[in-house]
C-alpha positions in Angstrom: -15.9 36.0 -19.8 -14.9 33.6 -17.4 -11.4 34.2 -15.4 -9.4 31.7 -14.6 -6.9 33.7 -12.4 -6.9 32.8 -8.8 -6.0 34.7 -5.8 -4.4 32.4 -3.8 -0.5 32.3 -3.5 0.7 29.0 -4.8 2.6 27.6 -1.9 5.8 25.5 -2.5 6.7 23.7 0.2 10.2 22.5 1.0 11.4 20.7 3.8 14.5 18.1 5.1 14.9 15.1 2.5 16.7 11.9 3.0 18.7 10.8 0.5 17.6 8.5 -2.2 20.3 6.1 -3.1 19.4 2.2 -1.4 18.8 -0.4 -4.4 16.4 -3.5 -4.5 19.7 -6.1 -3.3 20.3 -3.9 -0.4 16.5 -3.6 0.8 16.3 -7.4 0.0 19.4 -8.1 2.4 19.0 -5.3 5.2 15.5 -7.2 5.3 17.1 -10.8 5.3 20.0 -9.5 7.5 17.1 -8.5 10.3 15.2 -11.5 10.3 18.2 -13.7 10.4 19.8 -11.8 13.3 18.7 -13.6 16.2 15.6 -16.5 15.0 18.0 -18.8 14.4 20.6 -18.6 17.5 18.6 -17.4 20.3 15.4 -18.6 20.1 16.0 -21.7 18.2 17.3 -23.8 20.6 14.9 -22.1 23.2 11.7 -23.0 21.4 13.2 -26.7 21.0 13.5 -26.8 25.0 10.0 -25.4 24.8 8.1 -27.7 22.7 10.0 -30.5 21.1 12.1 -31.0 18.2 9.3 -32.0 15.6 7.9 -28.5 17.0 10.6 -26.4 15.5 9.9 -26.9 12.4 6.2 -27.0 12.6 7.0 -23.7 14.6 8.9 -22.2 11.6 6.3 -23.2 8.3 3.7 -21.7 10.3 5.5 -18.6 11.2 6.7 -18.1 7.8 2.8 -18.1 6.4 1.4 -15.8 8.7 4.6 -13.5 8.1 4.2 -14.1 4.6 0.5 -13.1 5.0 1.5 -9.8 6.8 4.1 -9.5 4.6 1.5 -9.0 1.9 -0.2 -6.8 4.0 3.1 -4.6 4.6 3.6 -4.8 0.9 0.4 -3.2 -0.4 0.6 -0.3 2.0 4.3 0.2 1.2 3.4 0.4 -2.4 0.6 2.9 -2.0 2.3 4.7 1.1 6.5 4.7 0.6 7.0 6.8 4.0 10.3 6.6 6.5 7.9 6.1 9.2 7.3 2.2 7.5 4.2 0.5 10.3 3.7 3.3 12.1 2.6 5.7 9.2 0.6 2.8 7.8 -1.4 2.6 10.9 -1.3 6.3 11.1 -3.0 6.6 7.9 -5.6 4.1 9.0 -7.1 5.1 12.3 -4.9 8.4 13.5 -5.2 9.8 16.9 -4.0 7.8 20.0 -3.8 4.1 17.9 -2.0 6.3 15.3 0.7 8.3 17.8 1.1 3.9 20.1 1.5 2.6 17.0 4.7 4.5 16.5 5.4 4.8 20.1 4.9 0.7 20.4 7.4 0.4 17.1 10.3 2.6 18.1 10.5 0.6 21.1 10.2 -2.7 19.4 13.1 -2.1 17.2 15.1 -0.7 19.9 14.5 -3.7 22.3 15.1 -5.9 19.6 18.6 -3.9 19.0 19.0 -4.8 22.5 18.7 -8.5 21.7 20.8 -8.3 18.6 23.2 -6.9 20.5 23.3 -9.4 23.5 23.6 -12.2 20.7 26.9 -10.4 19.3 28.2 -11.0 22.8 27.1 -14.1 23.8 28.7 -15.5 20.3 31.6 -13.5 20.5 32.5 -14.9 24.0 31.4 -18.2 22.8 33.6 -17.8 20.0 37.0 -16.8 22.5 36.4 -20.3 23.6 37.4 -21.8 20.8 40.9 -20.6 21.4 42.8 -21.1 24.5 44.3 -17.5 25.0 46.0 -16.6 28.0 42.9 -14.5 29.3 40.6 -17.0 28.4 40.0 -17.5 32.2 39.9 -13.8 33.8 37.1 -13.2 31.4 35.3 -16.9 32.3 35.6 -15.7 35.7 33.3 -12.5 35.0 31.3 -13.4 32.3 27.8 -11.1 32.2 30.5 -8.2 32.9 32.7 -8.9 29.2 29.3 -9.5 27.3 27.7 -6.0 28.9 31.0 -4.6 27.7 30.5 -6.2 24.4 27.1 -4.9 24.0 27.5 -2.0 24.5 30.7 -1.8 21.9 28.9 -3.1 19.1 25.8 -0.8 19.9 28.3 2.5 19.6 29.7 0.7 16.5 26.8 0.8 14.4 25.5 3.9 16.0 28.4 5.5 14.2 28.0 3.6 11.0 24.1 4.5 10.7 25.8 8.1 11.2 27.8 7.8 7.9 24.5 7.7 6.0 21.8 5.3 4.4 24.2 4.0 1.4 27.0 3.1 4.2 24.3 2.0 6.3 23.1 -0.4 3.0 25.5 -1.3 1.6 27.3 -2.7 5.2 23.9 -4.1 5.8 23.9 -6.0 2.3 27.2 -8.0 2.0 26.7 -9.1 5.8 23.3 -10.5 4.9 24.4 -12.0 2.2 27.3 -13.8 3.9 25.4 -14.8 6.8 22.7 -16.3 4.7 25.1 -18.4 2.2 26.6 -19.6 5.0 23.4 -21.0 6.6 21.7 -22.3 3.8 25.4 -24.3 3.5 25.1 -25.3 6.6 21.1 -26.5 6.3 22.3 -28.8 3.4 25.4 -30.2 5.2 22.6 -31.1 8.0 20.1 -32.6 4.9 23.2 -34.6 4.4 24.3 -36.2 7.6 21.0 -37.2 8.3 20.9 -39.3 5.0 24.3 -40.9 5.7 23.8 -41.1 9.3 20.2 -42.1 10.1 20.4 -42.8 13.7 20.2 -39.1 14.0 17.1 -38.8 13.0 16.4 -40.1 16.3 16.3 -36.9 17.7 12.8 -36.3 15.9 11.3 -39.3 17.8 9.7 -37.7 20.1 8.2 -35.2 17.9 6.2 -32.7 19.7 6.6 -34.1 23.5 4.8 -31.3 25.1 1.2 -31.0 23.0 0.3 -28.8 20.9 -0.3 -26.0 23.0 3.7 -25.5 23.6 3.9 -25.7 20.1 2.0 -21.8 19.8 4.6 -20.6 22.7 7.3 -21.7 20.6 5.6 -19.7 17.8 5.5 -17.2 19.5 8.9 -17.3 20.6 10.7 -17.9 17.1 8.3 -15.5 15.5 11.0 -13.1 16.4 12.7 -14.3 13.5 10.4 -13.4 10.9 10.4 -9.5 12.3 13.0 -7.8 10.0 11.3 -7.2 6.7 9.1 -4.3 7.9 12.4 -2.5 8.3 12.2 -2.3 4.4 9.5 -0.2 4.5 11.1 2.4 6.8 13.9 2.9 3.8 10.4 4.7 1.6 12.2 7.6 1.5 15.4 6.3 0.9 14.8 3.5 -1.9 16.0 4.6 -5.2 12.3 3.5 -6.3 10.1 2.7 -3.5 6.7 1.8 -5.1 8.4 -1.2 -6.9 11.2 -2.3 -4.8 10.0 -2.2 -1.5 7.3 -4.9 -2.2 9.6 -7.1 -4.2 12.3 -6.8 -1.4 9.7 -7.5 1.2 8.6 -10.5 -0.2 12.0 -11.5 -1.7 13.8 -11.4 1.7 11.1 -13.8 3.3 11.3 -16.1 1.0 14.5 -16.3 1.8 14.7 -16.2 5.2 11.9 -19.2 5.3 13.7 -21.4 3.6 17.1 -21.0 5.3 14.8 -21.2 8.4 13.3 -24.8 7.7 17.5 -26.3 6.5 18.8 -24.6 9.6 16.1 -25.6 12.0 16.4 -29.1 10.2 19.8 -29.4 10.8 20.2 -28.1 14.7 17.9 -31.0 15.7 19.8 -33.4 13.6 23.2 -32.3 15.2 22.2 -31.9 19.2 23.9 -35.2 20.9 22.1 -38.2 21.8 22.3 -38.7 25.3 21.2 -41.4 27.3 18.7 -40.6 30.1 18.7 -37.2 28.4 15.7 -35.8 26.1 16.5 -33.3 23.5 13.9 -30.9 24.9 16.5 -31.3 28.2 19.7 -30.6 26.8 18.5 -27.5 24.1 16.9 -26.1 28.0 20.3 -26.6 29.6 22.0 -25.2 26.3 19.8 -21.9 26.4 21.0 -19.0 23.7 24.4 -21.2 22.3 22.4 -24.7 22.0 22.4 -24.0 18.4 26.3 -23.1 17.9 26.7 -26.4 20.3 24.0 -28.5 18.1 25.9 -27.6 15.3 29.3 -28.5 16.3 28.4 -31.6 16.7 27.1 -32.1 13.6 30.7 -31.4 11.1 34.1 -31.0 12.2 34.1 -26.9 12.5 30.6 -26.4 12.0 30.5 -24.6 15.6 33.1 -22.4 14.2 31.0 -21.5 11.6 27.5 -21.0 13.3 29.2 -18.9 16.0 30.7 -16.5 13.2 27.5 -16.2 11.2 25.6 -15.4 15.0 28.0 -12.6 15.1 27.6 -11.2 11.6 23.8 -12.6 11.6 23.5 -10.2 15.0 25.6 -6.9 13.6 23.5 -7.2 10.4 20.5 -6.9 12.4 21.7 -4.5 14.9 22.7 -2.3 12.2 19.1 -2.7 10.3 16.9 -2.1 13.6 19.1 0.5 14.5 18.4 2.3 11.6 14.8 1.4 11.2 14.0 2.4 14.9 16.0 5.8 14.2 13.5 6.4 11.2 10.5 5.9 12.9 11.8 8.3 16.1 12.4 10.8 13.1 9.1 10.3 11.8 7.4 10.8 15.4 9.5 14.1 15.4 8.3 15.2 12.3 4.6 14.7 12.8 5.5 16.7 16.2 4.1 13.8 18.2 7.0 13.8 20.0 9.5 16.7 20.2 10.5 18.2 17.2 14.3 18.0 17.8 13.8 14.1 16.8 13.3 15.3 13.6 16.6 17.0 12.6 19.0 16.4 10.2 22.7 16.7 10.6 23.4 18.9 7.0 26.9 17.1 6.6 25.5 13.4 6.5 21.5 14.1 6.2 20.5 11.0 9.0 18.6 12.1 11.5 21.2 11.8 14.0 19.5 13.2 17.4 17.3 10.0 16.8 19.8 7.9 16.4 21.5 9.2 19.6 18.0 9.1 21.5 17.9 5.6 20.5 20.8 3.8 21.1 20.3 5.4 24.7 17.5 3.3 24.9 19.0 -0.2 23.0 21.8 0.1 25.6 20.5 -0.3 29.2 17.7 -3.1 28.1 21.0 -5.1 26.2 22.5 -5.0 29.9 19.3 -5.2 32.6 17.4 -8.0 31.1 17.6 -11.6 30.7 17.8 -12.6 27.0 14.7 -14.4 27.1 12.5 -11.6 28.3 13.9 -9.6 25.7 13.3 -11.6 22.8 9.7 -12.4 25.1 8.8 -8.5 25.0 10.2 -7.9 21.4 7.8 -11.0 19.9 4.9 -9.5 22.1 5.0 -5.9 20.6 5.8 -6.9 16.7 2.9 -9.5 17.2 0.7 -6.4 18.3 2.1 -4.3 15.1 1.9 -6.1 12.7 -1.7 -7.3 13.4 -2.5 -3.7 13.5 -1.2 -3.6 10.1 -3.4 -6.1 9.1 -6.2 -4.3 10.3 -4.9 -1.1 9.0 -4.5 -2.5 5.1 -8.6 -3.4 5.2 -9.7 -0.1 6.3 -7.1 2.0 4.2 -8.3 -0.4 1.1 -11.8 0.2 2.0 -12.1 4.0 2.8 -9.1 5.6 0.6 -8.7 2.4 -1.6 -9.4 4.6 -4.9 -7.2 7.9 -3.6 -4.3 5.8 -3.9 -1.7 4.7 -6.2 -1.0 1.1 -5.6 1.6 -0.8 -7.7 1.2 -3.6 -5.4 -1.9 -5.2 -4.6 -2.3 -8.5 -2.5 -4.6 -11.4 -3.7 -7.5 -13.1 -1.4 -8.0 -9.8 -0.3 -9.0 -9.6 3.1 -9.0 -13.1 3.8 -5.6 -13.0 4.2 -5.0 -10.1 6.5 -8.2 -11.6 8.6 -6.3 -14.8 9.0 -3.4 -12.9 9.7 -4.9 -11.1 12.7 -6.2 -14.3 14.4 -3.5 -15.9 14.4 -1.1 -13.4 15.7 -3.8 -12.6 18.8 -3.6 -16.3 19.7 0.3 -16.3 19.7 0.7 -12.8 21.9 -1.6 -14.3 24.0 0.3 -17.7 24.3 3.6 -15.5 25.2 2.3 -15.0 28.6 3.2 -18.5 29.2 7.1 -17.9 28.0 7.4 -14.7 29.6 5.1 -12.8 32.2 7.7 -10.0 32.4 7.7 -9.5 29.0 3.8 -8.7 28.9 4.3 -6.4 31.6 6.6 -4.6 30.6 4.5 -4.3 27.5 1.9 -2.7 29.3 4.3 -0.5 31.1 5.0 1.3 27.6 1.8 1.0 26.8 0.4 3.4 30.0 3.3 5.2 29.6 2.6 5.7 25.4 -0.6 6.8 26.7 0.3 9.6 29.5 2.8 11.4 26.9 0.0 11.4 24.2 -3.1 12.8 26.4 -0.1 15.8 28.2 1.7 16.3 24.7 0.6 14.8 21.5 -3.1 14.8 21.3 -3.0 18.8 21.8 -0.2 18.5 18.7 -2.0 16.4 16.4 -5.1 18.5 16.5 -3.3 21.6 16.0 -1.4 19.9 12.6 -5.3 18.8 11.3 -6.2 22.1 11.6 -4.0 23.9 9.6 -4.7 21.2 7.0 -8.1 21.6 6.2 -7.1 23.5 3.1 -6.6 21.9 -0.3 -3.6 24.1 -1.7 -2.3 24.5 -5.6 1.1 23.4 -5.4 1.8 24.2 -9.0 0.0 25.9 -12.0 0.4 27.3 -15.6 -1.8 29.1 -16.9 -2.9 29.7 -20.7 -1.8 33.0 -21.9 -5.7 33.9 -22.6 -8.8 33.4 -21.0 -11.9 31.3 -22.5 -15.6 31.4 -22.1 -16.2 27.4 -22.4 -14.1 25.9 -20.2 -13.7 22.1 -20.3 -12.0 20.3 -16.8 -10.0 17.2 -17.4 -8.7 15.3 -14.3 -5.9 13.0 -15.3 -4.8 10.4 -12.6 -2.4 7.8 -14.8 -1.2 7.8 -18.2 -3.8 5.0 -19.7 -6.7 6.9 -18.9 -5.2 10.2 -19.7 -4.9 9.7 -23.2 -8.9 9.0 -23.6 -10.1 11.9 -21.6 -7.6 14.5 -23.4 -8.6 13.1 -26.8 -12.3 13.7 -25.8 -12.3 17.1 -24.3 -10.0 18.6 -26.8 -12.9 17.7 -29.3 -15.5 19.9 -26.8 -12.7 22.2 -26.3 -12.0 23.0 -29.7 -15.6 22.9 -31.3 -17.2 25.0 -28.4 -14.2 27.4 -28.8 -13.0 27.2 -25.6 -9.9 26.0 -23.7 -9.1 23.0 -21.2 -8.1 22.5 -17.7 -5.6 19.8 -17.1 -5.5 19.1 -13.1 -3.8 16.0 -11.6 -4.7 15.7 -7.6 -1.6 14.6 -5.1 -4.0 12.6 -2.9 -3.2 13.0 0.6 -4.3 10.4 4.0 -5.8 12.3 6.2 -3.1 11.8 8.7 -0.2 12.9 6.1 1.3 16.4 6.9 0.4 18.8 3.7 4.4 19.8 3.7 4.6 16.2 2.6 2.5 16.9 -0.8 5.9 18.5 -2.5 7.3 14.9 -2.5 4.4 12.8 -3.7 3.9 15.5 -6.8 6.6 14.4 -8.9 4.6 11.5 -10.7 1.8 14.1 -11.0 4.0 16.6 -12.2 5.1 14.5 -14.9 1.4 13.0 -15.8 0.5 17.0 -16.4 3.1 17.6 -18.7 2.6 14.5 -20.5 -0.6 15.3 -21.1 -0.5 18.7 -22.3 1.8 16.9 -24.9 -0.8 14.4 -26.0 -3.1 17.7 -27.1 -3.3 17.9 -31.3 -4.9 20.8 -32.0 -4.2 24.8 -31.0 -6.4 24.5 -27.6 -5.6 27.5 -24.8 -4.8 25.0 -21.4 -4.3 25.7 -18.0 -1.7 22.9 -15.9 -3.1 22.6 -12.4 -1.7 20.4 -9.7 -3.3 20.3 -6.2 -3.1 18.4 -3.0 -6.2 17.4 -1.2 -7.1 14.9 1.2 -10.2 13.8 -0.8 -9.5 13.5 -4.2 -13.4 13.8 -5.4 -13.6 16.8 -3.1 -10.7 18.5 -5.2 -11.5 17.7 -8.3 -15.3 19.4 -7.8 -13.8 22.2 -6.1 -11.6 22.6 -8.6 -14.5 22.6 -11.2 -16.6 25.1 -9.2 -13.4 27.4 -8.9 -12.8 27.7 -12.3 -16.2 27.6 -13.4 -16.1 24.3 -15.3 -18.4 24.0 -17.9 -17.8 20.2 -18.6 -15.9 17.8 -16.5 -14.1 14.7 -18.3 -14.1 11.9 -16.4 -13.0 8.4 -17.0 -14.4 4.9 -16.1 -13.1 0.9 -16.0 -16.3 0.1 -16.9 -17.3 -2.2 -13.8 -20.3 -1.6 -11.4 -19.9 -2.0 -7.9 -23.1 -2.6 -6.4 -22.1 -2.7 -2.3 -21.8 0.9 -1.8 -21.1 2.7 -5.4 -22.3 2.0 -8.6 -19.2 3.4 -10.5 -16.6 3.9 -8.3 -16.8 5.9 -4.8 -14.7 8.7 -6.3 -16.4 8.7 -9.6 -19.8 8.7 -8.2 -19.3 11.4 -5.6 -17.5 13.6 -8.4 -20.9 13.2 -10.3 -23.2 13.8 -7.9 -21.5 17.0 -6.3 -19.8 18.4 -9.7 -21.1 21.9 -10.4 -21.2 21.6 -14.2 -22.0 18.7 -16.8 -20.0 15.4 -16.9 -19.2 13.2 -19.8 -18.0 10.2 -18.7 -15.6 8.2 -21.2 -15.5 4.3 -21.2 -12.4 3.2 -23.4 -13.8 -0.2 -25.6 -12.6 -2.4 -28.6 -12.5 1.2 -30.6 -10.7 3.3 -28.3 -7.5 2.7 -30.3 -8.9 3.5 -33.9 -7.5 6.9 -35.9 -9.7 9.6 -35.9 -10.6 9.0 -39.7 -11.6 5.2 -38.9 -14.4 6.7 -36.4 -17.3 6.5 -38.8 -20.5 5.7 -37.2 -21.8 7.0 -33.9 -24.8 5.4 -32.0 -26.8 7.9 -29.9 -29.2 5.4 -28.3 -31.8 8.5 -26.6 -35.7 8.4 -25.8 -35.9 12.2 -25.1 -35.1 12.2 -21.4 -33.4 15.0 -19.8 -29.7 14.1 -20.5 -30.9 13.7 -24.5 -30.0 17.0 -25.2 -26.6 17.1 -23.8 -25.6 13.5 -25.2 -26.7 14.8 -28.0 -24.7 18.2 -28.4 -22.0 16.1 -27.4 -22.6 13.4 -30.1 -22.9 16.4 -32.6 -19.4 17.3 -31.9 -17.8 14.3 -32.2 -19.7 13.7 -35.3 -18.6 17.0 -36.8 -14.3 16.5 -35.6 -14.5 12.7 -36.5 -16.6 13.6 -39.9 -19.3 11.2 -38.7 -22.8 10.0 -39.1 -25.2 9.7 -36.0 -27.3 6.8 -35.6 -30.1 8.4 -33.2 -31.8 4.6 -31.5 -35.1 4.4 -30.0 -35.9 0.8 -28.4 -39.5 0.8 -28.2 -41.0 -1.6 -25.7 -44.3 -1.2 -27.9 -45.7 1.3 -25.5 -45.2 3.7 -28.4 -46.0 4.9 -32.0 -43.8 5.3 -34.4 -45.4 9.6 -34.4 -44.9 9.5 -30.6 -41.2 9.0 -30.9 -40.4 10.6 -33.4 -42.5 14.0 -31.3 -40.8 13.0 -28.5 -37.0 13.1 -29.8 -37.8 16.6 -31.8 -35.3 18.5 -29.7 -32.7 15.9 -30.1 -33.3 15.9 -34.0 -33.1 19.5 -34.3 -29.6 19.5 -33.2 -28.4 17.6 -35.9 -27.9 18.5 -39.8 -30.1 16.2 -41.7 -27.8 14.5 -43.7 -25.5 13.6 -40.9 -27.9 11.9 -38.8 -30.8 8.9 -39.3 -33.2 7.6 -36.7 -33.4 4.0 -36.3 -36.4 2.0 -33.8 -35.8 -1.0 -32.4 -38.8 -3.2 -31.1 -37.4 -5.2 -27.8 -39.0 -6.0 -24.6 -35.8 -5.2 -22.3 -34.2 -1.7 -23.1 -30.5 -2.5 -21.9 -30.7 -5.9 -24.2 -31.9 -3.8 -27.4 -29.2 -1.1 -26.8 -26.5 -3.7 -26.6 -27.2 -5.6 -29.8 -27.2 -2.9 -31.5 -23.8 -1.2 -29.7 -21.7 -4.6 -30.3 -23.5 -5.4 -33.6 -20.6 -6.3 -36.4 -20.9 -5.7 -39.6 -22.1 -9.1 -41.7 -22.8 -7.5 -44.9 -22.8 -3.5 -46.9 -26.6 -2.6 -45.0 -25.5 -3.2 -41.5 -23.6 -0.7 -39.4 -20.8 -1.3 -37.1 -20.4 1.4 -34.5 -17.2 3.1 -33.2 -18.3 5.0 -30.9 -21.5 5.0 -28.8 -22.8 8.0 -26.8 -26.0 7.8 -24.4 -27.2 10.0 -21.7 -27.6 9.4 -17.4 -30.3 7.6 -16.0 -32.6 9.5 -13.8 -34.4 6.6 -12.3 -35.7 6.9 -8.7 -34.0 5.2 -5.7 -36.2 2.2 -5.2 -36.1 1.5 -9.1 -32.3 1.9 -8.9 -32.8 -0.7 -5.9 -34.4 -3.2 -7.9 -33.4 -2.8 -11.4 -30.3 -0.9 -11.1 -29.4 1.9 -13.2 -30.2 1.5 -17.2 -27.4 4.0 -18.6 -24.6 2.6 -16.3 -25.1 -1.4 -17.5 -25.4 -0.5 -20.8 -22.1 0.8 -20.5 -20.5 -1.3 -18.5 -21.8 -4.2 -21.1 -21.0 -2.0 -23.9 -17.9 -3.5 -26.2 -16.7 -0.2 -27.9 -15.9 3.2 -26.4 -18.8 5.1 -24.9 -19.3 8.4 -23.4 -21.8 8.7 -20.7 -23.4 12.2 -20.6 -24.9 14.0 -17.2 -26.2 17.4 -17.6 -25.8 19.9 -14.3 -29.5 19.8 -12.6 -28.7 22.1 -9.7 -30.9 21.2 -6.8 -33.0 19.5 -9.4 -30.4 16.5 -9.3 -31.0 15.9 -5.9 -34.0 15.4 -5.6 -34.6 13.2 -9.1 -32.3 11.0 -7.4 -34.0 10.1 -4.7 -37.5 10.5 -5.8 -37.3 9.8 -9.4 -40.3 11.4 -12.0 -42.9 9.4 -13.5 -42.7 10.4 -16.4 -39.2 8.8 -17.2 -38.4 5.2 -16.6 -35.6 3.0 -17.3 -32.6 4.8 -19.2 -32.5 8.5 -20.2 -35.9 9.2 -20.2 -38.2 6.0 -21.2 -41.9 6.6 -20.1 -43.1 4.9 -18.1 -47.2 5.8 -19.1 
């Protein structure tokens, strides 16, 4: 008697987790607040000075498209891999090793220096705000503006370190309302700019020199203003603190970006319209002179108190962005420490506040020195370069992950037009980052220095720890198992991946177990990509655990059931290993019915499972008859020609017929090479499996095997003598490699074209199946044993 016992203890991973309380609204406003933090108030005026008035609108529009393309990549990855590490996690999942580490290292620094930029923006505009009022101490401040700007920058950084320490919900809540206020303010100012342009058309003269410095400078302006679109990625860092990450994070990324693109185009138009028309001074010269406060001066010239409103908006925007970027940079540092790629103390979580307090403090120590030591133009450019390179890697990663691991991940969002969208984004981001050297060579030198430092840390510290972690995680442990009170001789294993296919697989697997007097092993795999630690399994297992419970509740018969929740790097390998450990006799799998010609015939996981399965396989493809009740399934079609898998398909057909109380039609498609007597002789073993009154043999003539089967299987009942089939069962094919290459597998073609629910049976042939796969057999051609001679 076979035993389902396992000597292995069931590991239960317990780790410190972040609280889940950030809503879709908070996520959207977090991203919008991050993006609006400096893109308008600092980069816009400087970019107009670089490329011209028309160029700023072109730059915002094209950057919006590029950012939207990258956002689609980010949304797809975030829907499949919600994690506090965000961009770092995605690139690490795709590549691992030095590139995976460097992505986290770059992301941490990029977010930190973005925080420096926002603190400088806050300080500059706060001082500018003070100039609206003639305070007695104003002259004292104006005598040493740099000093007080630094003091204000340090103050605001320390303030938001304190805000972030209070926890995620406080952080998300404060960011939401600040971001909403700044977005509404900018949107209204933009609409005022449109109104002024209509009522005072002479102001449109600022657009007369649309692109005065050439189109190459437009690229430079795009690169410099791209910082205004660097922010939606912070949403991905809330993967472990979002209420509903798989749905809310993709939505928040796209919503926030659409809000910001619209706002930027409006405010960019208003800034150009509001700039003064000065004889002998071009608009580019004026904005170059004004620098980072050019936007405030321009809007101040647009309507009364406009300068005051835009200055207040800049103050609110910079604080919102600083809040979000401090939060996000901290989570990247936390993830690096948790993976032991940087010192582990970065992953410590405050017991009182449930936030990574050490990572928060270290991030603050990076933000403050950069804010007080470097010019704002170089800080902005350095941030741009870092993020452009990171987003480039994200777009490469989404292609690699989709191609390599797409069937192992649970996506709630999939981008359209794949892979064209990420490829276009990769080319554009490479061009923009290259062009930024013309804007700030110092920014590129800073980037190179940080990259070299990261490589040194990786070689001296991180690499050995990454390898050590990988060795410990080669196992595929069981997270949870519920055993039946008794053992059973015939084991039916049913891997369930989602609710949609679970009901179908359970329905037919249960009938096999019931009639065979056996039991069921329900199994679900928590798929962890190569770079995700095994200790993360518990965090991702909730949905699979609920799926197993729902699947077990679908059972109607009193069949003994084992329920197994397992974690694995490779879904196919985890399933086949489990089938071997549990000594499964039959593996029940699901298939959507799509034939994939390029590498895999039925899908990568399914092909790999069938090829490596240590037992018989039964693949179920739901069709238009799937929703019929058991009492409505009256006719079963069994196409066969006595091939190697025919007895298994016949046995399955017999069991289904007995369970459904249905009749079986054994179909043979004769291409004219055999007589009726030869066909009956060949099918003798198949016919013996059935009772004489429960089956009938039907021979049809057709030169094309697939056409003959599908014509019969899909036929509709037109008169009383016609049979309309409710279920089709067919054996797998044993063509050789070259036959498959030229013609494709016949049984899979039948399965894909069959409109009814279909079961594809494959008998376990052991070592024989390998030789058959490549060499085939002379006496078996076409489908399920059609003779060659």
